[in-house]
C-alpha positions as CSV (number, residue, x, y, z in Angstrom):
1,M,-233.9,107.4,-29.1
2,N,-237.0,107.8,-31.3
3,M,-238.9,104.8,-33.0
4,M,-237.4,105.2,-36.5
5,D,-233.9,105.4,-34.9
6,S,-234.3,102.1,-33.4
7,Q,-236.2,100.3,-36.6
8,E,-233.0,101.5,-38.5
9,I,-230.7,100.2,-36.3
10,L,-232.5,96.8,-35.8
11,T,-232.5,96.7,-39.5
12,S,-229.2,96.8,-40.1
13,S,-228.1,94.3,-37.5
14,E,-227.1,90.5,-38.5
15,P,-229.7,88.4,-39.7
16,V,-231.3,86.3,-37.0
17,R,-231.1,82.4,-37.6
18,V,-233.7,80.9,-36.1
19,G,-234.5,76.9,-36.2
20,F,-237.5,75.3,-36.4
21,I,-239.2,71.5,-36.0
22,P,-242.1,70.9,-38.9
23,L,-244.7,70.6,-36.3
24,I,-248.0,72.4,-36.3
25,D,-246.8,74.7,-33.1
26,C,-244.0,76.2,-35.3
27,A,-246.8,77.9,-36.9
28,P,-246.0,81.5,-34.8
29,F,-242.6,81.4,-36.6
30,V,-243.4,80.8,-39.7
31,I,-246.1,83.3,-39.9
32,A,-243.9,86.1,-38.1
33,K,-241.8,85.8,-41.4
34,E,-244.4,85.0,-43.7
35,K,-246.8,87.9,-42.8
36,G,-244.0,90.5,-42.1
37,F,-243.8,90.6,-38.1
38,F,-240.4,90.0,-37.9
39,F,-239.9,92.8,-40.8
40,N,-242.2,95.0,-39.3
41,E,-240.1,95.3,-36.0
42,G,-237.1,95.7,-38.0
43,V,-235.9,91.9,-37.8
44,D,-234.3,89.9,-40.6
45,V,-234.9,86.3,-39.7
46,Q,-233.7,83.5,-41.6
47,L,-235.8,80.2,-40.5
48,S,-233.9,76.8,-40.5
49,K,-235.9,73.5,-41.0
50,E,-234.3,71.2,-38.5
51,A,-234.8,67.4,-38.7
52,S,-234.3,66.5,-34.8
53,W,-234.5,68.3,-31.3
54,S,-231.0,67.5,-30.8
55,S,-230.1,69.1,-33.8
56,V,-231.7,72.2,-32.8
57,R,-230.2,71.9,-29.2
58,D,-226.8,71.6,-30.4
59,K,-226.9,74.4,-33.0
60,V,-228.2,76.8,-30.5
61,A,-225.4,75.4,-27.8
62,F,-222.6,76.1,-31.0
63,N,-223.8,79.3,-32.1
64,L,-225.0,77.7,-35.2
65,L,-228.6,79.4,-34.6
66,D,-229.2,82.1,-32.5
67,G,-232.3,80.4,-31.0
68,A,-235.1,78.3,-32.1
69,H,-238.7,76.7,-31.8
70,M,-237.6,74.6,-29.0
71,L,-239.6,72.1,-26.2
72,A,-240.2,74.2,-23.3
73,S,-238.2,71.8,-21.3
74,M,-235.2,72.3,-23.5
75,P,-233.6,75.5,-22.3
76,I,-233.8,73.9,-18.5
77,A,-232.0,70.7,-19.6
78,A,-229.5,72.7,-21.5
79,S,-228.6,75.3,-19.0
80,L,-228.0,72.4,-16.4
81,G,-226.1,70.5,-18.7
82,I,-228.4,67.1,-18.9
83,G,-227.6,65.2,-21.8
84,T,-225.3,67.3,-23.6
85,I,-222.6,70.0,-22.8
86,K,-224.1,72.8,-20.6
87,A,-224.8,75.8,-22.3
88,A,-227.4,78.7,-20.9
89,M,-230.0,79.0,-22.8
90,Q,-233.2,81.0,-21.7
91,T,-236.5,81.8,-23.0
92,S,-239.0,85.0,-22.6
93,F,-241.6,84.0,-24.5
94,T,-244.0,80.7,-24.4
95,V,-244.9,79.7,-27.9
96,S,-247.8,77.5,-27.4
97,H,-249.7,75.4,-24.6
98,N,-250.7,71.4,-25.1
99,G,-250.8,69.6,-28.6
100,N,-249.5,66.1,-27.7
101,G,-251.1,62.7,-27.6
102,I,-250.6,59.2,-27.3
103,T,-251.0,57.1,-29.9
104,V,-250.7,53.2,-30.4
105,G,-250.8,51.1,-33.4
106,N,-253.6,49.0,-35.0
107,A,-252.2,46.1,-33.7
108,L,-251.5,47.1,-30.1
109,Y,-254.7,48.1,-30.1
110,E,-256.7,45.0,-31.3
111,Q,-255.2,43.3,-28.4
112,L,-256.4,45.8,-25.7
113,L,-259.9,45.6,-26.9
114,P,-260.6,41.8,-25.0
115,L,-259.0,43.4,-22.3
116,S,-261.1,46.4,-21.5
117,E,-264.5,46.8,-19.8
118,S,-265.1,50.4,-21.2
119,S,-263.1,53.1,-23.4
120,A,-261.5,54.1,-20.1
121,D,-259.7,51.1,-19.6
122,I,-258.0,51.8,-23.1
123,R,-257.6,55.5,-22.5
124,S,-256.4,55.3,-18.6
125,G,-253.7,52.3,-19.5
126,V,-255.4,50.1,-17.4
127,A,-255.8,47.6,-20.7
128,L,-252.5,47.9,-21.7
129,K,-251.2,47.1,-17.7
130,R,-253.3,43.8,-18.0
131,L,-251.7,42.8,-21.2
132,I,-248.4,43.4,-20.0
133,E,-249.4,41.2,-16.9
134,R,-250.8,38.4,-19.4
135,R,-247.9,38.4,-21.8
136,G,-245.6,37.9,-18.8
137,A,-242.1,39.2,-17.8
138,Q,-240.2,36.7,-20.5
139,A,-242.3,38.7,-23.7
140,V,-240.4,41.4,-25.8
141,P,-241.7,44.7,-24.1
142,F,-243.7,46.9,-26.3
143,R,-241.9,49.8,-27.6
144,F,-242.9,53.3,-27.4
145,A,-241.5,56.3,-29.2
146,I,-241.0,60.0,-27.7
147,V,-239.2,62.8,-29.7
148,Y,-236.5,63.7,-27.0
149,P,-235.9,62.4,-23.7
150,Y,-236.0,65.9,-22.0
151,S,-239.3,66.6,-23.2
152,S,-243.1,66.9,-21.7
153,H,-243.7,64.0,-24.2
154,N,-241.4,61.6,-22.3
155,Y,-242.5,62.8,-19.0
156,Q,-246.2,62.8,-19.7
157,L,-245.7,59.3,-21.6
158,R,-243.9,57.9,-18.2
159,D,-246.8,59.6,-16.1
160,W,-249.4,58.0,-18.3
161,F,-247.7,54.5,-17.5
162,D,-246.9,55.1,-13.9
163,R,-250.5,55.7,-13.2
164,A,-251.7,52.6,-14.8
165,G,-249.2,50.5,-12.6
166,I,-246.8,49.8,-15.8
167,D,-243.3,50.8,-15.0
168,P,-241.9,52.7,-18.1
169,D,-238.4,51.4,-17.5
170,K,-239.0,47.8,-16.9
171,D,-242.1,47.2,-18.4
172,V,-241.9,48.8,-21.6
173,Q,-239.1,50.2,-23.7
174,I,-238.7,54.1,-24.6
175,I,-236.9,55.0,-27.7
176,V,-236.5,58.5,-29.0
177,I,-237.4,59.2,-33.0
178,P,-237.5,62.6,-34.5
179,P,-241.2,63.4,-35.1
180,T,-241.5,63.1,-38.6
181,Q,-240.5,59.7,-38.7
182,M,-243.1,58.5,-35.8
183,M,-245.6,57.1,-38.3
184,D,-243.3,55.5,-40.8
185,Y,-242.0,53.6,-37.7
186,L,-245.5,52.8,-36.3
187,K,-246.6,51.7,-39.9
188,Q,-243.7,49.1,-40.2
189,G,-244.3,47.8,-36.6
190,E,-241.0,49.2,-35.4
191,I,-242.7,50.6,-32.5
192,D,-246.2,50.1,-30.9
193,G,-247.0,53.7,-29.9
194,Y,-245.9,56.8,-29.5
195,C,-245.9,60.4,-27.8
196,V,-245.9,63.4,-30.2
197,G,-247.2,66.7,-30.8
198,E,-249.8,67.1,-33.8
199,P,-250.5,66.6,-36.6
200,W,-248.9,63.0,-35.9
201,N,-251.4,61.3,-33.9
202,S,-254.5,62.9,-35.9
203,L,-252.8,62.0,-39.2
204,A,-252.1,58.3,-37.9
205,V,-255.6,58.2,-37.2
206,E,-256.8,59.6,-40.6
207,Q,-254.7,57.2,-42.5
208,G,-255.7,54.1,-40.4
209,I,-252.7,53.3,-39.0
210,G,-253.2,53.9,-35.4
211,H,-255.7,54.8,-32.7
212,M,-254.8,58.0,-30.4
213,L,-255.8,57.1,-26.9
214,V,-255.5,60.2,-24.9
215,T,-254.3,63.8,-25.1
216,G,-251.7,65.4,-23.0
217,Y,-253.9,68.0,-21.8
218,E,-255.8,64.9,-20.1
219,I,-252.6,63.8,-18.4
220,W,-250.9,67.3,-16.9
221,G,-253.9,69.8,-18.0
222,S,-252.7,73.1,-19.6
223,T,-249.0,73.5,-19.9
224,P,-246.3,75.3,-22.0
225,E,-245.4,72.9,-25.1
226,K,-243.0,74.9,-27.1
227,V,-241.0,78.3,-26.4
228,F,-238.7,80.7,-28.5
229,G,-235.3,79.8,-26.8
230,V,-232.4,81.2,-27.5
231,N,-228.7,81.0,-26.4
232,S,-228.3,83.3,-23.7
233,V,-224.6,85.0,-24.6
234,W,-226.9,86.0,-28.0
235,A,-229.7,87.3,-26.0
236,K,-227.3,89.3,-23.8
237,K,-225.7,90.7,-26.6
238,N,-228.7,91.4,-28.8
239,Q,-231.5,92.6,-26.1
240,A,-233.2,95.1,-28.5
241,V,-233.5,92.6,-31.4
242,H,-234.6,89.9,-28.8
243,M,-237.4,92.0,-27.6
244,A,-238.4,93.0,-31.0
245,M,-238.6,89.3,-31.9
246,I,-241.0,88.6,-28.9
247,R,-243.2,91.6,-30.1
248,A,-243.3,89.8,-33.7
249,L,-244.1,86.9,-32.0
250,D,-246.9,88.0,-29.9
251,K,-248.8,89.3,-33.1
252,A,-248.2,86.4,-34.8
253,C,-249.6,84.3,-32.1
254,V,-252.8,86.3,-31.9
255,W,-253.0,86.1,-36.1
256,V,-252.6,82.3,-35.7
257,D,-255.4,82.0,-33.1
258,A,-257.9,84.1,-35.2
259,P,-260.3,81.7,-36.5
260,E,-260.3,83.9,-39.9
261,N,-257.0,83.3,-40.6
262,Q,-257.3,79.7,-40.6
263,T,-257.7,78.9,-44.1
264,E,-254.4,81.1,-44.9
265,L,-252.7,79.6,-42.2
266,L,-253.0,76.0,-43.2
267,Q,-252.0,77.2,-46.7
268,I,-248.8,78.7,-45.6
269,L,-247.9,75.7,-43.3
270,S,-248.5,72.9,-45.8
271,H,-245.6,74.2,-48.1
272,P,-242.6,72.1,-48.7
273,D,-240.3,74.4,-46.8
274,Y,-242.4,74.2,-43.2
275,L,-244.6,71.1,-43.1
276,N,-245.1,69.4,-46.5
277,C,-248.3,67.9,-46.5
278,T,-252.0,69.2,-47.5
279,P,-253.8,71.8,-45.8
280,E,-256.6,69.4,-45.0
281,Q,-253.8,67.0,-43.2
282,L,-253.2,70.0,-40.2
283,I,-256.9,70.9,-39.6
284,Y,-257.1,68.8,-36.2
285,G,-254.4,70.5,-34.3
286,F,-256.6,73.7,-34.3
287,S,-259.6,74.1,-32.1
288,S,-261.2,77.1,-34.2
289,I,-262.1,74.7,-37.1
290,K,-262.4,71.5,-34.9
291,P,-263.6,68.9,-37.1
292,K,-266.3,66.6,-36.0
293,G,-266.1,62.8,-35.7
294,Q,-263.7,60.5,-34.7
295,F,-261.2,63.0,-34.4
296,D,-262.8,65.1,-31.6
297,W,-260.5,66.3,-28.9
298,P,-262.0,68.1,-25.5
299,M,-261.5,71.8,-26.5
300,E,-259.0,72.4,-23.5
301,A,-256.7,69.9,-25.4
302,Y,-256.2,71.8,-28.6
303,Q,-253.2,73.8,-28.9
304,R,-253.4,77.6,-27.8
305,F,-251.2,80.1,-28.9
306,S,-252.2,83.8,-28.1
307,G,-252.9,85.3,-24.4
308,Q,-250.9,86.7,-21.7
309,E,-251.5,83.5,-19.8
310,V,-250.3,81.6,-22.5
311,N,-247.2,83.7,-23.7
312,K,-245.7,84.4,-20.6
313,P,-242.8,82.4,-19.5
314,L,-243.9,80.5,-16.3
315,P,-241.0,79.9,-13.8
316,N,-243.0,77.5,-12.0
317,Y,-243.3,75.2,-15.0
318,A,-239.5,75.3,-15.0
319,L,-239.9,73.9,-11.2
320,W,-242.4,71.4,-12.3
321,V,-239.7,70.3,-15.0
322,M,-236.7,69.9,-13.0
323,A,-238.6,67.5,-10.6
324,Q,-239.6,65.8,-13.5
325,M,-236.3,65.2,-14.2
326,Y,-235.5,64.3,-11.1
327,R,-238.2,61.9,-10.4
328,W,-236.9,59.8,-13.7
329,Q,-233.5,59.8,-12.7
330,Q,-232.0,62.2,-15.1
331,L,-231.0,65.0,-12.5
332,A,-229.1,65.1,-9.3
333,K,-230.0,67.5,-6.7
334,V,-230.1,71.0,-7.7
335,S,-228.5,74.1,-5.5
336,S,-231.0,76.6,-6.1
337,L,-234.1,75.6,-7.9
338,N,-235.6,79.0,-7.8
339,A,-232.4,80.7,-9.3
340,V,-232.4,78.4,-12.2
341,A,-236.2,78.7,-12.9
342,E,-235.9,82.7,-13.0
343,Q,-232.5,82.5,-15.2
344,V,-234.2,80.2,-17.8
345,Y,-237.7,81.2,-17.6
346,C,-237.3,85.2,-18.0
347,Q,-240.7,87.2,-17.3
348,D,-239.0,90.6,-16.7
349,L,-237.9,90.5,-20.4
350,Y,-241.2,89.6,-21.6
351,D,-243.1,92.2,-19.6
352,Q,-240.6,94.8,-20.9
353,A,-240.4,93.8,-24.7
354,L,-244.5,94.2,-24.6
355,G,-244.9,97.3,-22.2
356,H,-246.5,95.2,-19.4
357,E,-246.4,96.6,-15.9
358,M,-243.5,95.2,-14.2
359,V,-244.6,93.3,-11.1
360,K,-242.3,92.7,-8.2
361,E,-244.5,90.0,-6.6
362,E,-242.9,86.4,-7.5
363,P,-245.9,84.3,-6.0
364,W,-244.2,81.3,-7.7
365,K,-240.9,81.2,-5.5
366,L,-240.5,78.3,-3.5
367,S,-239.4,79.1,0.4
368,S,-236.4,77.5,1.8
369,L,-238.2,74.6,3.4
370,Q,-240.1,74.1,0.1
371,E,-237.0,74.2,-2.1
372,S,-235.1,71.5,0.3
373,Q,-238.4,69.2,-0.4
374,W,-239.4,70.1,-3.7
375,L,-237.9,67.2,-5.8
376,D,-238.9,64.1,-3.8
377,A,-242.3,65.9,-3.0
378,V,-243.2,66.0,-6.6
379,S,-241.5,62.4,-7.6
380,T,-243.4,61.1,-4.5
381,G,-246.7,62.4,-5.6
382,K,-247.3,64.9,-2.5
383,I,-247.1,67.7,-5.2
384,Q,-248.9,67.3,-8.4
385,L,-250.0,69.5,-11.0
386,H,-253.6,71.4,-11.0
387,P,-255.9,69.3,-13.1
388,E,-256.5,72.3,-15.0
389,G,-252.7,72.8,-15.6
390,I,-249.7,75.3,-14.5
391,L,-251.8,77.9,-15.0
392,K,-253.7,77.1,-11.6
393,G,-250.7,75.9,-9.8
394,F,-250.0,72.8,-8.1
395,E,-252.0,70.4,-5.5
396,F,-250.4,69.3,-2.0
397,R,-251.4,65.9,-1.0
398,D,-250.8,63.6,1.8
399,V,-249.8,60.4,0.6
């Protein structure tokens, strides 16, 4: 079959229904649609703006969507049946790394200042720990929001609390709010803080309703944040279309990261069909147009969209996420961690779609002994992420 035959077959196939949440890291999907990358691969993609991650999960599970812009942990949780019906999902393309932050409202921030000896006490959560102890056990717990129970936001926030000596299940209250509603809840005093992706941290600072304390990168290093997740049944039936979409998204990610495209990118994303805000409100999440002043992030903390080290699905991250689920009492033992990681994070299809040399080595896989100890070892801190993130692997410690 020549390329023309393949193009004609793909073009005549059914439209692919893809959901997204209005966050900066939906950019590759929007650009692949608006700049014709999907079309050039012969795929008709219909984007559907969704209100919440649970909506994305359920619509993909019940075949109302074929795939979606997803939290990197979502295909894992769905495939294991955690928090929902069990529905096989997979990803063969990571859309972005990084981009999360923890923000607190002005009222809480003002209470933290007198209890901090330096900004490090606030950024590390130490000042919050002191405040909680001063208020006593009878006080109403501070309320923090996350976007989804099975998300990096939840696990990073809990990890940040835990490192400061704060019990995330007893000392504070954690609730779920859709990303687009976070700022309203913070402004109204319904929550004291949140962990969310950009632009909702920087916008809270810009609008004077909150202070961003720390980035997800500073907690976990460079880790996958969003993926192109699909229903596994759909993927099996539509492999050629699926691979064409991977190629289109790969091109779109390169386009998104290119500095010369940033002005046009912000104009496109700001449209009401997508993020529905001004271009100026979107600049804070992109390293290539990093603003100066109070919004400065560490360069490494910015969202990264392109490059094989970013876009290739990483089964070792699936291993890390399953351990976080176990650590926070969301997951019981898993019979084969390796098998789940390999079935959900499909490196082979990524390499096949982009014409990369297929590597038979699988250094990420756990030995039988490691697999038997993995969940407990991560939960007790014996295994931690490398400070630079999942690309560097793990650190094994005696604790």
